[in-house]
PDB file of N, CA, C and O in Angstrom:
ATOM      1  N   MET A   1     107.855  79.588 117.331  1.00  0.00           N
ATOM      2  CA  MET A   1     108.133  80.858 116.679  1.00  0.00           C
ATOM      3  C   MET A   1     108.481  80.601 115.209  1.00  0.00           C
ATOM      4  O   MET A   1     109.246  79.690 114.892  1.00  0.00           O
ATOM      5  N   LYS A   2     107.909  81.415 114.321  1.00  0.00           N
ATOM      6  CA  LYS A   2     108.164  81.267 112.896  1.00  0.00           C
ATOM      7  C   LYS A   2     109.489  81.916 112.517  1.00  0.00           C
ATOM      8  O   LYS A   2     109.902  82.919 113.098  1.00  0.00           O
ATOM      9  N   ASN A   3     110.145  81.314 111.526  1.00  0.00           N
ATOM     10  CA  ASN A   3     111.379  81.931 111.063  1.00  0.00           C
ATOM     11  C   ASN A   3     111.073  83.067 110.085  1.00  0.00           C
ATOM     12  O   ASN A   3     109.928  83.227 109.661  1.00  0.00           O
ATOM     13  N   GLN A   4     112.061  83.834 109.735  1.00  0.00           N
ATOM     14  CA  GLN A   4     111.901  85.021 108.889  1.00  0.00           C
ATOM     15  C   GLN A   4     111.301  84.685 107.527  1.00  0.00           C
ATOM     16  O   GLN A   4     110.469  85.437 107.021  1.00  0.00           O
ATOM     17  N   ASP A   5     111.711  83.563 106.923  1.00  0.00           N
ATOM     18  CA  ASP A   5     111.181  83.176 105.616  1.00  0.00           C
ATOM     19  C   ASP A   5     109.682  82.917 105.676  1.00  0.00           C
ATOM     20  O   ASP A   5     108.946  83.307 104.769  1.00  0.00           O
ATOM     21  N   GLU A   6     109.229  82.263 106.736  1.00  0.00           N
ATOM     22  CA  GLU A   6     107.798  81.986 106.882  1.00  0.00           C
ATOM     23  C   GLU A   6     107.005  83.276 107.066  1.00  0.00           C
ATOM     24  O   GLU A   6     105.907  83.417 106.526  1.00  0.00           O
ATOM     25  N   VAL A   7     107.548  84.197 107.812  1.00  0.00           N
ATOM     26  CA  VAL A   7     106.882  85.481 108.043  1.00  0.00           C
ATOM     27  C   VAL A   7     106.782  86.267 106.729  1.00  0.00           C
ATOM     28  O   VAL A   7     105.722  86.799 106.399  1.00  0.00           O
ATOM     29  N   LEU A   8     107.886  86.338 105.988  1.00  0.00           N
ATOM     30  CA  LEU A   8     107.882  87.055 104.720  1.00  0.00           C
ATOM     31  C   LEU A   8     106.967  86.384 103.708  1.00  0.00           C
ATOM     32  O   LEU A   8     106.236  87.062 102.986  1.00  0.00           O
ATOM     33  N   SER A   9     107.000  85.069 103.649  1.00  0.00           N
ATOM     34  CA  SER A   9     106.140  84.326 102.735  1.00  0.00           C
ATOM     35  C   SER A   9     104.667  84.592 103.033  1.00  0.00           C
ATOM     36  O   SER A   9     103.875  84.790 102.111  1.00  0.00           O
ATOM     37  N   ALA A  10     104.299  84.599 104.293  1.00  0.00           N
ATOM     38  CA  ALA A  10     102.912  84.866 104.679  1.00  0.00           C
ATOM     39  C   ALA A  10     102.517  86.302 104.310  1.00  0.00           C
ATOM     40  O   ALA A  10     101.389  86.540 103.878  1.00  0.00           O
ATOM     41  N   ALA A  11     103.427  87.246 104.477  1.00  0.00           N
ATOM     42  CA  ALA A  11     103.140  88.641 104.140  1.00  0.00           C
ATOM     43  C   ALA A  11     102.949  88.815 102.634  1.00  0.00           C
ATOM     44  O   ALA A  11     102.041  89.524 102.200  1.00  0.00           O
ATOM     45  N   VAL A  12     103.801  88.171 101.841  1.00  0.00           N
ATOM     46  CA  VAL A  12     103.674  88.241 100.385  1.00  0.00           C
ATOM     47  C   VAL A  12     102.359  87.600  99.960  1.00  0.00           C
ATOM     48  O   VAL A  12     101.628  88.159  99.142  1.00  0.00           O
ATOM     49  N   HIS A  13     102.059  86.437 100.508  1.00  0.00           N
ATOM     50  CA  HIS A  13     100.816  85.744 100.171  1.00  0.00           C
ATOM     51  C   HIS A  13      99.604  86.616 100.487  1.00  0.00           C
ATOM     52  O   HIS A  13      98.679  86.705  99.680  1.00  0.00           O
ATOM     53  N   ALA A  14      99.600  87.258 101.647  1.00  0.00           N
ATOM     54  CA  ALA A  14      98.480  88.110 102.031  1.00  0.00           C
ATOM     55  C   ALA A  14      98.306  89.274 101.056  1.00  0.00           C
ATOM     56  O   ALA A  14      97.181  89.619 100.695  1.00  0.00           O
ATOM     57  N   ARG A  15      99.410  89.874 100.631  1.00  0.00           N
ATOM     58  CA  ARG A  15      99.337  90.982  99.673  1.00  0.00           C
ATOM     59  C   ARG A  15      98.801  90.516  98.325  1.00  0.00           C
ATOM     60  O   ARG A  15      98.009  91.216  97.695  1.00  0.00           O
ATOM     61  N   LEU A  16      99.233  89.331  97.880  1.00  0.00           N
ATOM     62  CA  LEU A  16      98.752  88.809  96.600  1.00  0.00           C
ATOM     63  C   LEU A  16      97.258  88.481  96.652  1.00  0.00           C
ATOM     64  O   LEU A  16      96.521  88.767  95.708  1.00  0.00           O
ATOM     65  N   VAL A  17      96.826  87.889  97.744  1.00  0.00           N
ATOM     66  CA  VAL A  17      95.399  87.584  97.908  1.00  0.00           C
ATOM     67  C   VAL A  17      94.590  88.881  97.872  1.00  0.00           C
ATOM     68  O   VAL A  17      93.560  88.954  97.202  1.00  0.00           O
ATOM     69  N   SER A  18      95.049  89.885  98.580  1.00  0.00           N
ATOM     70  CA  SER A  18      94.361  91.172  98.612  1.00  0.00           C
ATOM     71  C   SER A  18      94.305  91.813  97.224  1.00  0.00           C
ATOM     72  O   SER A  18      93.271  92.353  96.831  1.00  0.00           O
ATOM     73  N   ALA A  19      95.409  91.754  96.486  1.00  0.00           N
ATOM     74  CA  ALA A  19      95.457  92.331  95.132  1.00  0.00           C
ATOM     75  C   ALA A  19      94.499  91.593  94.202  1.00  0.00           C
ATOM     76  O   ALA A  19      93.797  92.225  93.412  1.00  0.00           O
ATOM     77  N   ARG A  20      94.461  90.262  94.286  1.00  0.00           N
ATOM     78  CA  ARG A  20      93.532  89.484  93.455  1.00  0.00           C
ATOM     79  C   ARG A  20      92.084  89.841  93.780  1.00  0.00           C
ATOM     80  O   ARG A  20      91.269  90.020  92.875  1.00  0.00           O
ATOM     81  N   GLN A  21      91.767  89.945  95.061  1.00  0.00           N
ATOM     82  CA  GLN A  21      90.403  90.274  95.475  1.00  0.00           C
ATOM     83  C   GLN A  21      90.014  91.671  94.995  1.00  0.00           C
ATOM     84  O   GLN A  21      88.901  91.878  94.511  1.00  0.00           O
ATOM     85  N   SER A  22      90.918  92.612  95.128  1.00  0.00           N
ATOM     86  CA  SER A  22      90.654  93.981  94.686  1.00  0.00           C
ATOM     87  C   SER A  22      90.420  94.030  93.176  1.00  0.00           C
ATOM     88  O   SER A  22      89.484  94.682  92.714  1.00  0.00           O
ATOM     89  N   LEU A  23      91.257  93.351  92.416  1.00  0.00           N
ATOM     90  CA  LEU A  23      91.111  93.336  90.962  1.00  0.00           C
ATOM     91  C   LEU A  23      89.824  92.616  90.565  1.00  0.00           C
ATOM     92  O   LEU A  23      89.120  93.071  89.664  1.00  0.00           O
ATOM     93  N   ALA A  24      89.507  91.508  91.220  1.00  0.00           N
ATOM     94  CA  ALA A  24      88.269  90.778  90.924  1.00  0.00           C
ATOM     95  C   ALA A  24      87.050  91.658  91.184  1.00  0.00           C
ATOM     96  O   ALA A  24      86.080  91.610  90.428  1.00  0.00           O
ATOM     97  N   LYS A  25      87.091  92.454  92.236  1.00  0.00           N
ATOM     98  CA  LYS A  25      85.982  93.362  92.546  1.00  0.00           C
ATOM     99  C   LYS A  25      85.823  94.418  91.451  1.00  0.00           C
ATOM    100  O   LYS A  25      84.709  94.709  91.016  1.00  0.00           O
ATOM    101  N   GLN A  26      86.948  94.987  91.010  1.00  0.00           N
ATOM    102  CA  GLN A  26      86.900  95.981  89.931  1.00  0.00           C
ATOM    103  C   GLN A  26      86.369  95.359  88.641  1.00  0.00           C
ATOM    104  O   GLN A  26      85.582  95.974  87.920  1.00  0.00           O
ATOM    105  N   MET A  27      86.810  94.131  88.362  1.00  0.00           N
ATOM    106  CA  MET A  27      86.341  93.433  87.170  1.00  0.00           C
ATOM    107  C   MET A  27      84.833  93.197  87.240  1.00  0.00           C
ATOM    108  O   MET A  27      84.126  93.395  86.252  1.00  0.00           O
ATOM    109  N   ALA A  28      84.344  92.776  88.398  1.00  0.00           N
ATOM    110  CA  ALA A  28      82.910  92.534  88.568  1.00  0.00           C
ATOM    111  C   ALA A  28      82.117  93.810  88.349  1.00  0.00           C
ATOM    112  O   ALA A  28      81.045  93.783  87.743  1.00  0.00           O
ATOM    113  N   GLN A  29      82.642  94.936  88.844  1.00  0.00           N
ATOM    114  CA  GLN A  29      81.952  96.214  88.664  1.00  0.00           C
ATOM    115  C   GLN A  29      81.858  96.608  87.196  1.00  0.00           C
ATOM    116  O   GLN A  29      80.926  97.304  86.793  1.00  0.00           O
ATOM    117  N   LEU A  30      82.825  96.161  86.399  1.00  0.00           N
ATOM    118  CA  LEU A  30      82.827  96.458  84.962  1.00  0.00           C
ATOM    119  C   LEU A  30      82.135  95.370  84.136  1.00  0.00           C
ATOM    120  O   LEU A  30      82.049  95.476  82.913  1.00  0.00           O
ATOM    121  N   GLY A  31      81.645  94.332  84.803  1.00  0.00           N
ATOM    122  CA  GLY A  31      80.962  93.249  84.092  1.00  0.00           C
ATOM    123  C   GLY A  31      81.903  92.279  83.406  1.00  0.00           C
ATOM    124  O   GLY A  31      81.492  91.580  82.479  1.00  0.00           O
ATOM    125  N   LEU A  32      83.155  92.217  83.837  1.00  0.00           N
ATOM    126  CA  LEU A  32      84.140  91.307  83.243  1.00  0.00           C
ATOM    127  C   LEU A  32      84.072  89.983  83.997  1.00  0.00           C
ATOM    128  O   LEU A  32      84.814  89.763  84.954  1.00  0.00           O
ATOM    129  N   ARG A  33      83.176  89.104  83.556  1.00  0.00           N
ATOM    130  CA  ARG A  33      82.871  87.884  84.289  1.00  0.00           C
ATOM    131  C   ARG A  33      83.654  86.682  83.751  1.00  0.00           C
ATOM    132  O   ARG A  33      83.923  86.583  82.554  1.00  0.00           O
ATOM    133  N   GLU A  34      84.010  85.777  84.656  1.00  0.00           N
ATOM    134  CA  GLU A  34      84.743  84.571  84.275  1.00  0.00           C
ATOM    135  C   GLU A  34      83.942  83.738  83.276  1.00  0.00           C
ATOM    136  O   GLU A  34      84.509  83.177  82.339  1.00  0.00           O
ATOM    137  N   GLN A  35      82.637  83.657  83.472  1.00  0.00           N
ATOM    138  CA  GLN A  35      81.821  82.843  82.562  1.00  0.00           C
ATOM    139  C   GLN A  35      81.768  83.433  81.155  1.00  0.00           C
ATOM    140  O   GLN A  35      81.348  82.756  80.216  1.00  0.00           O
ATOM    141  N   ASP A  36      82.190  84.690  81.003  1.00  0.00           N
ATOM    142  CA  ASP A  36      82.269  85.320  79.680  1.00  0.00           C
ATOM    143  C   ASP A  36      83.677  85.265  79.098  1.00  0.00           C
ATOM    144  O   ASP A  36      83.940  85.855  78.050  1.00  0.00           O
ATOM    145  N   GLY A  37      84.579  84.562  79.772  1.00  0.00           N
ATOM    146  CA  GLY A  37      85.925  84.382  79.238  1.00  0.00           C
ATOM    147  C   GLY A  37      87.013  85.235  79.870  1.00  0.00           C
ATOM    148  O   GLY A  37      88.166  85.166  79.444  1.00  0.00           O
ATOM    149  N   TRP A  38      86.681  86.033  80.873  1.00  0.00           N
ATOM    150  CA  TRP A  38      87.689  86.870  81.515  1.00  0.00           C
ATOM    151  C   TRP A  38      88.435  86.088  82.581  1.00  0.00           C
ATOM    152  O   TRP A  38      87.844  85.291  83.310  1.00  0.00           O
ATOM    153  N   ARG A  39      89.729  86.320  82.667  1.00  0.00           N
ATOM    154  CA  ARG A  39      90.604  85.694  83.657  1.00  0.00           C
ATOM    155  C   ARG A  39      91.560  86.749  84.208  1.00  0.00           C
ATOM    156  O   ARG A  39      91.699  87.837  83.649  1.00  0.00           O
ATOM    157  N   ILE A  40      92.210  86.407  85.305  1.00  0.00           N
ATOM    158  CA  ILE A  40      93.262  87.275  85.839  1.00  0.00           C
ATOM    159  C   ILE A  40      94.607  86.679  85.442  1.00  0.00           C
ATOM    160  O   ILE A  40      94.931  85.545  85.793  1.00  0.00           O
ATOM    161  N   SER A  41      95.376  87.461  84.709  1.00  0.00           N
ATOM    162  CA  SER A  41      96.721  87.067  84.285  1.00  0.00           C
ATOM    163  C   SER A  41      97.707  87.532  85.348  1.00  0.00           C
ATOM    164  O   SER A  41      97.579  88.631  85.887  1.00  0.00           O
ATOM    165  N   GLU A  42      98.687  86.691  85.642  1.00  0.00           N
ATOM    166  CA  GLU A  42      99.725  87.058  86.599  1.00  0.00           C
ATOM    167  C   GLU A  42     101.083  86.936  85.923  1.00  0.00           C
ATOM    168  O   GLU A  42     101.380  85.930  85.278  1.00  0.00           O
ATOM    169  N   GLU A  43     101.893  87.960  86.075  1.00  0.00           N
ATOM    170  CA  GLU A  43     103.252  87.910  85.536  1.00  0.00           C
ATOM    171  C   GLU A  43     104.202  88.582  86.511  1.00  0.00           C
ATOM    172  O   GLU A  43     103.787  89.337  87.389  1.00  0.00           O
ATOM    173  N   LEU A  44     105.460  88.297  86.342  1.00  0.00           N
ATOM    174  CA  LEU A  44     106.515  88.910  87.164  1.00  0.00           C
ATOM    175  C   LEU A  44     107.329  89.849  86.299  1.00  0.00           C
ATOM    176  O   LEU A  44     107.562  89.585  85.120  1.00  0.00           O
ATOM    177  N   ARG A  45     107.756  90.940  86.893  1.00  0.00           N
ATOM    178  CA  ARG A  45     108.698  91.824  86.208  1.00  0.00           C
ATOM    179  C   ARG A  45     109.661  92.381  87.245  1.00  0.00           C
ATOM    180  O   ARG A  45     109.335  92.506  88.426  1.00  0.00           O
ATOM    181  N   ASN A  46     110.840  92.708  86.776  1.00  0.00           N
ATOM    182  CA  ASN A  46     111.854  93.302  87.644  1.00  0.00           C
ATOM    183  C   ASN A  46     111.770  94.817  87.546  1.00  0.00           C
ATOM    184  O   ASN A  46     111.467  95.368  86.487  1.00  0.00           O
ATOM    185  N   SER A  47     112.038  95.472  88.643  1.00  0.00           N
ATOM    186  CA  SER A  47     112.084  96.930  88.672  1.00  0.00           C
ATOM    187  C   SER A  47     113.203  97.335  89.628  1.00  0.00           C
ATOM    188  O   SER A  47     113.708  96.496  90.374  1.00  0.00           O
ATOM    189  N   PRO A  48     113.592  98.586  89.616  1.00  0.00           N
ATOM    190  CA  PRO A  48     114.628  99.020  90.564  1.00  0.00           C
ATOM    191  C   PRO A  48     114.213  98.815  92.026  1.00  0.00           C
ATOM    192  O   PRO A  48     115.066  98.675  92.903  1.00  0.00           O
ATOM    193  N   GLN A  49     112.895  98.799  92.284  1.00  0.00           N
ATOM    194  CA  GLN A  49     112.405  98.621  93.645  1.00  0.00           C
ATOM    195  C   GLN A  49     112.389  97.152  94.090  1.00  0.00           C
ATOM    196  O   GLN A  49     112.310  96.869  95.286  1.00  0.00           O
ATOM    197  N   GLY A  50     112.462  96.230  93.143  1.00  0.00           N
ATOM    198  CA  GLY A  50     112.423  94.800  93.463  1.00  0.00           C
ATOM    199  C   GLY A  50     111.632  94.033  92.417  1.00  0.00           C
ATOM    200  O   GLY A  50     111.554  94.451  91.262  1.00  0.00           O
ATOM    201  N   THR A  51     111.057  92.931  92.811  1.00  0.00           N
ATOM    202  CA  THR A  51     110.245  92.103  91.926  1.00  0.00           C
ATOM    203  C   THR A  51     108.792  92.509  92.059  1.00  0.00           C
ATOM    204  O   THR A  51     108.298  92.731  93.164  1.00  0.00           O
ATOM    205  N   GLN A  52     108.106  92.607  90.923  1.00  0.00           N
ATOM    206  CA  GLN A  52     106.700  92.985  90.939  1.00  0.00           C
ATOM    207  C   GLN A  52     105.832  91.862  90.384  1.00  0.00           C
ATOM    208  O   GLN A  52     106.117  91.307  89.323  1.00  0.00           O
ATOM    209  N   PHE A  53     104.779  91.540  91.111  1.00  0.00           N
ATOM    210  CA  PHE A  53     103.726  90.676  90.607  1.00  0.00           C
ATOM    211  C   PHE A  53     102.702  91.612  89.971  1.00  0.00           C
ATOM    212  O   PHE A  53     102.201  92.524  90.629  1.00  0.00           O
ATOM    213  N   VAL A  54     102.395  91.394  88.707  1.00  0.00           N
ATOM    214  CA  VAL A  54     101.448  92.241  87.993  1.00  0.00           C
ATOM    215  C   VAL A  54     100.238  91.394  87.630  1.00  0.00           C
ATOM    216  O   VAL A  54     100.370  90.374  86.953  1.00  0.00           O
ATOM    217  N   LEU A  55      99.069  91.812  88.075  1.00  0.00           N
ATOM    218  CA  LEU A  55      97.825  91.107  87.817  1.00  0.00           C
ATOM    219  C   LEU A  55      96.954  91.977  86.926  1.00  0.00           C
ATOM    220  O   LEU A  55      96.752  93.159  87.205  1.00  0.00           O
ATOM    221  N   ARG A  56      96.430  91.378  85.835  1.00  0.00           N
ATOM    222  CA  ARG A  56      95.602  92.111  84.874  1.00  0.00           C
ATOM    223  C   ARG A  56      94.474  91.214  84.384  1.00  0.00           C
ATOM    224  O   ARG A  56      94.635  89.996  84.306  1.00  0.00           O
ATOM    225  N   PRO A  57      93.326  91.817  84.053  1.00  0.00           N
ATOM    226  CA  PRO A  57      92.281  91.014  83.424  1.00  0.00           C
ATOM    227  C   PRO A  57      92.653  90.754  81.960  1.00  0.00           C
ATOM    228  O   PRO A  57      93.149  91.643  81.267  1.00  0.00           O
ATOM    229  N   ILE A  58      92.408  89.533  81.507  1.00  0.00           N
ATOM    230  CA  ILE A  58      92.656  89.205  80.098  1.00  0.00           C
ATOM    231  C   ILE A  58      91.465  88.418  79.555  1.00  0.00           C
ATOM    232  O   ILE A  58      90.709  87.794  80.300  1.00  0.00           O
ATOM    233  N   HIS A  59      91.329  88.469  78.245  1.00  0.00           N
ATOM    234  CA  HIS A  59      90.294  87.729  77.532  1.00  0.00           C
ATOM    235  C   HIS A  59      90.929  87.230  76.248  1.00  0.00           C
ATOM    236  O   HIS A  59      91.826  87.879  75.710  1.00  0.00           O
ATOM    237  N   THR A  60      90.479  86.091  75.751  1.00  0.00           N
ATOM    238  CA  THR A  60      91.098  85.526  74.548  1.00  0.00           C
ATOM    239  C   THR A  60      90.790  86.331  73.289  1.00  0.00           C
ATOM    240  O   THR A  60      91.566  86.295  72.334  1.00  0.00           O
ATOM    241  N   ARG A  61      89.670  87.059  73.271  1.00  0.00           N
ATOM    242  CA  ARG A  61      89.303  87.794  72.064  1.00  0.00           C
ATOM    243  C   ARG A  61      89.098  89.293  72.258  1.00  0.00           C
ATOM    244  O   ARG A  61      89.088  90.040  71.279  1.00  0.00           O
ATOM    245  N   LEU A  62      88.939  89.739  73.470  1.00  0.00           N
ATOM    246  CA  LEU A  62      88.647  91.153  73.720  1.00  0.00           C
ATOM    247  C   LEU A  62      89.862  91.875  74.300  1.00  0.00           C
ATOM    248  O   LEU A  62      90.727  91.261  74.925  1.00  0.00           O
ATOM    249  N   ASP A  63      89.909  93.191  74.081  1.00  0.00           N
ATOM    250  CA  ASP A  63      90.993  94.005  74.627  1.00  0.00           C
ATOM    251  C   ASP A  63      90.823  94.192  76.129  1.00  0.00           C
ATOM    252  O   ASP A  63      89.706  94.233  76.645  1.00  0.00           O
ATOM    253  N   SER A  64      91.939  94.302  76.807  1.00  0.00           N
ATOM    254  CA  SER A  64      91.933  94.541  78.247  1.00  0.00           C
ATOM    255  C   SER A  64      91.465  95.964  78.531  1.00  0.00           C
ATOM    256  O   SER A  64      91.777  96.878  77.767  1.00  0.00           O
ATOM    257  N   PRO A  65      90.723  96.164  79.616  1.00  0.00           N
ATOM    258  CA  PRO A  65      90.259  97.516  79.948  1.00  0.00           C
ATOM    259  C   PRO A  65      91.329  98.401  80.586  1.00  0.00           C
ATOM    260  O   PRO A  65      91.053  99.556  80.912  1.00  0.00           O
ATOM    261  N   GLY A  66      92.538  97.885  80.770  1.00  0.00           N
ATOM    262  CA  GLY A  66      93.615  98.692  81.335  1.00  0.00           C
ATOM    263  C   GLY A  66      93.729  98.643  82.843  1.00  0.00           C
ATOM    264  O   GLY A  66      94.491  99.410  83.431  1.00  0.00           O
ATOM    265  N   LEU A  67      92.985  97.754  83.479  1.00  0.00           N
ATOM    266  CA  LEU A  67      93.117  97.587  84.930  1.00  0.00           C
ATOM    267  C   LEU A  67      94.404  96.843  85.248  1.00  0.00           C
ATOM    268  O   LEU A  67      94.883  96.039  84.449  1.00  0.00           O
ATOM    269  N   GLU A  68      94.960  97.118  86.427  1.00  0.00           N
ATOM    270  CA  GLU A  68      96.179  96.430  86.847  1.00  0.00           C
ATOM    271  C   GLU A  68      96.311  96.529  88.356  1.00  0.00           C
ATOM    272  O   GLU A  68      96.029  97.570  88.949  1.00  0.00           O
ATOM    273  N   ALA A  69      96.736  95.447  88.965  1.00  0.00           N
ATOM    274  CA  ALA A  69      97.083  95.442  90.390  1.00  0.00           C
ATOM    275  C   ALA A  69      98.531  94.978  90.479  1.00  0.00           C
ATOM    276  O   ALA A  69      98.917  94.012  89.820  1.00  0.00           O
ATOM    277  N   THR A  70      99.326  95.659  91.285  1.00  0.00           N
ATOM    278  CA  THR A  70     100.743  95.342  91.393  1.00  0.00           C
ATOM    279  C   THR A  70     101.132  95.151  92.857  1.00  0.00           C
ATOM    280  O   THR A  70     100.747  95.929  93.729  1.00  0.00           O
ATOM    281  N   VAL A  71     101.898  94.102  93.096  1.00  0.00           N
ATOM    282  CA  VAL A  71     102.467  93.856  94.418  1.00  0.00           C
ATOM    283  C   VAL A  71     103.977  93.835  94.240  1.00  0.00           C
ATOM    284  O   VAL A  71     104.505  93.014  93.490  1.00  0.00           O
ATOM    285  N   THR A  72     104.670  94.731  94.926  1.00  0.00           N
ATOM    286  CA  THR A  72     106.129  94.810  94.820  1.00  0.00           C
ATOM    287  C   THR A  72     106.774  94.159  96.038  1.00  0.00           C
ATOM    288  O   THR A  72     106.385  94.404  97.180  1.00  0.00           O
ATOM    289  N   ILE A  73     107.766  93.327  95.760  1.00  0.00           N
ATOM    290  CA  ILE A  73     108.557  92.680  96.804  1.00  0.00           C
ATOM    291  C   ILE A  73     109.960  93.283  96.708  1.00  0.00           C
ATOM    292  O   ILE A  73     110.624  93.146  95.681  1.00  0.00           O
ATOM    293  N   ASP A  74     110.410  93.944  97.769  1.00  0.00           N
ATOM    294  CA  ASP A  74     111.705  94.603  97.697  1.00  0.00           C
ATOM    295  C   ASP A  74     112.838  93.580  97.682  1.00  0.00           C
ATOM    296  O   ASP A  74     112.606  92.379  97.815  1.00  0.00           O
ATOM    297  N   ASN A  75     114.042  94.062  97.521  1.00  0.00           N
ATOM    298  CA  ASN A  75     115.200  93.176  97.380  1.00  0.00           C
ATOM    299  C   ASN A  75     115.521  92.374  98.638  1.00  0.00           C
ATOM    300  O   ASN A  75     116.315  91.435  98.585  1.00  0.00           O
ATOM    301  N   ASP A  76     114.914  92.733  99.762  1.00  0.00           N
ATOM    302  CA  ASP A  76     115.069  91.968 100.996  1.00  0.00           C
ATOM    303  C   ASP A  76     113.956  90.948 101.196  1.00  0.00           C
ATOM    304  O   ASP A  76     113.938  90.222 102.191  1.00  0.00           O
ATOM    305  N   GLY A  77     113.016  90.898 100.230  1.00  0.00           N
ATOM    306  CA  GLY A  77     111.919  89.946 100.309  1.00  0.00           C
ATOM    307  C   GLY A  77     110.678  90.455 101.005  1.00  0.00           C
ATOM    308  O   GLY A  77     109.743  89.688 101.238  1.00  0.00           O
ATOM    309  N   CYS A  78     110.647  91.744 101.344  1.00  0.00           N
ATOM    310  CA  CYS A  78     109.497  92.320 102.046  1.00  0.00           C
ATOM    311  C   CYS A  78     108.522  92.943 101.057  1.00  0.00           C
ATOM    312  O   CYS A  78     108.938  93.676 100.160  1.00  0.00           O
ATOM    313  N   PRO A  79     107.235  92.664 101.207  1.00  0.00           N
ATOM    314  CA  PRO A  79     106.254  93.335 100.351  1.00  0.00           C
ATOM    315  C   PRO A  79     106.182  94.815 100.709  1.00  0.00           C
ATOM    316  O   PRO A  79     106.160  95.178 101.885  1.00  0.00           O
ATOM    317  N   CYS A  80     106.145  95.657  99.694  1.00  0.00           N
ATOM    318  CA  CYS A  80     106.083  97.105  99.919  1.00  0.00           C
ATOM    319  C   CYS A  80     104.663  97.597  99.749  1.00  0.00           C
ATOM    320  O   CYS A  80     104.401  98.791  99.897  1.00  0.00           O
TER     321      CYS A  80
END
């Protein structure tokens, strides 16, 4: 049987993988390709709801199209 930390860690990981895949799909639909210099930036920010992983497309020379995927982890460690 897995302990609570392992269960929460797996749930957070699954949400992050899903968010990355969703953002990558949106980027592909807009033609934002890795071979053209586009990457997914990941950052953390605090909010009243908990910690947020924020994923955005970035490029070294071009402006971001404003896409964003967010995964919030509440103060108990559960992905919301």
